[in-house]
N, C-alpha and C positions, 0 to 999 in steps of 0.2 A: 573311702572318701569321707572326709569329715564335713561338718556343717559349713565351714568356710569354703570348702571346695564346691559344695552344692550351690552356695550363694554366688560364688564367682561364675560358675557354669550358667546359672539362671540369668545373671547380668550379661554375660557374653551372648547368650541366646537372644535376650531382649534387644541388645545393641544390633545384632545381625538382622533381626526381624524389623527393627526400626529402619536400618540402612536400606534394606531391600524395599520396604514400603515407601520410604521417602524417594528413593531413586525411581521407582516405578511411577510415583505420582508426578515427579518432575518430567519424566519421559512423556507421559500422557499429556501434560500441559504443553510441552514443546511441540508435540504432534498436533495438538489442537491449533497452535499458532500456524503450523504449516497448512493445515486444512483451511483455516480462515483466510490465509493468504491466497490459497487456490481460488477461493471465491472472488477475491479482489482481482486476481490475475485474469480471470475470465472476462471481467468487465473492462479491465485496462486493455486487453487485447481487442475487445470490441471497439473501444474508443480509438485505439491506434489504427484499426482497420478503417474506421470512418473518416479519419483525417485526410488521407489522400483523395478520397472521393469529394470531400468538401472543398479541398484546394482546387481540384480539377473543375468543379462547377464554378467556383469563384474566378478561376483563371480566365475563363471566357469573357467575363465582364470586367475584370480588374487587371487588364494586361499591363498597365503602367504601375501596378502595385507589386511588381515581381519580388522586390526585397521582402515584403511582408509575407508573401506566399512561401518564399524560400526559408524564411525564419520559422514558419510553422512546420515545414518539412524537416528542418534541422532539429527543432525541438522534439518532434515526433521520433526522429532517429535516436536522439539521446534518451528519451523516455523508454523506447523499446529496448535499448541496450541495458538501461538500468533495471528494467523489469526482468530481463533475462538473468541478471546477476542476483536480484532479489528472489527470483523463482528458485534458483539453485541453493540459496541460503536464506530462507524466510525469517529466521530468528537472528540473523546477523545485523547488529545495529548499524554498521557502516553501509551495508547494502540497502537497508530500508531507508536510511537517511538520504543516500544518493537517489533512491527512487522518489522520495518525497520532493527533493529539489528538482529533479527532472520533470516530474508531473506538474509541479507548480509552474515551471517555465513553460511547459506545453499549454497549461491553462491560461497563462498570461498571453501567449501568442495567439491562441484561439480567441480569446477575448478581444484582442487587438483586431484580428481578422473580422470578427463579428461587428465591431464598431465601425470599421472601414466599410463594410458591406452596406451600412445604413445609407451611404452616399450614392448607392447604385440602385435605383428603383427597379430596374429590370431584374437584378439579382435578388432583391427582396421578394419579388413576385414569382421567381422561378420555382416550379413544382419540385424539382430535385433538391433545391436548396432548402425549401420548406420541410421536406421529408427528412433530409439529413440533419437539419437543426433540431427537429423533434427527436430524432434518434439520439443525437448527442446529449440533449437535455435529459432524456430518459436514462441514458447510460451514466451521466453524471450523478443522477439520483441514486442509481444502483451502486455506483462506486462509493457514494457516501454511506449507504447502509452497510455495505461490505467492509468498509474501513472501520465503522463503529464496531462491528462484530470482531474484526481482527484486533482492534485495540482493546476490547474486552478480554480477549484471550491472552494478549500480551500482559495486561494488568494482572490477570489470574496467575500467569506463569511467574512474573516478577515478584508478586507477593509470596508465592510458594517458595521461590528460590532465595528470598530475603529473610524469611521468618526463622527464628531460632526454634528448634535445633537443626532444621533442614539446611540452613545456610552453611553449617559445618560440613555437609556433604556436597552441596551444590557447587561451591567455589572450587574445591580440589578436583571435581569431576568435570569441570568446564561448562557448567550451566550458567553462562554469563547473562546479564540483564539483556532482555530483548528491547528493541526500540519501537515506540509507537509510530504509526504511519500518519504523519501530519498532513493535513490538506493544504495548509498555508503556513507561511513563516513571517508574513508582514501584514499590516493593515490594508495596504494596497491590494494584496492578493485576496484578502477577505471580502473585498467588494464584489458583489454579485454582478457578473456580466449580464448585460441586457440583450436578450435575443428577441428582436422584433422583426418579424417578417410578414 
């Protein structure tokens, strides 16, 4: 084998080493997204589990607000379904986008329920309602921290999959851009719900 043959062999080995290293780096980054989503999923499940209890406590005081209570339950159902899809595909942009929208709708409905509860002094003073509102507030904070960690992992993955020369390998092997998990999509949703009990 001549000098040119050795050079070509060295280049081929270098390309194979780079491809294996880049692929492994992308797989690790994608797995970190799945792990970070798992942390969000725990908190979302906790939130989804608290909603029926909150509605049941409120139902006793807000019997003529049945439409609001049903809207909260429907939004919870949609959010639970979207969470199942996102759990199955945590790096899929469509699943994460659908989850973001469903969770925003649930947050809007919960905010509406909390605002309506202000008109019911007995409900505001109810011990179960106080405990549930504290748990929901705590859970919302945990979701925010978990969302930040998830979005950090998505950013790391998207950067790795978009930078040259790894992008040459990422696109053909199906490492598509992952979506950030947005908490809100409008200024109205960005308004902080007031929980006063």
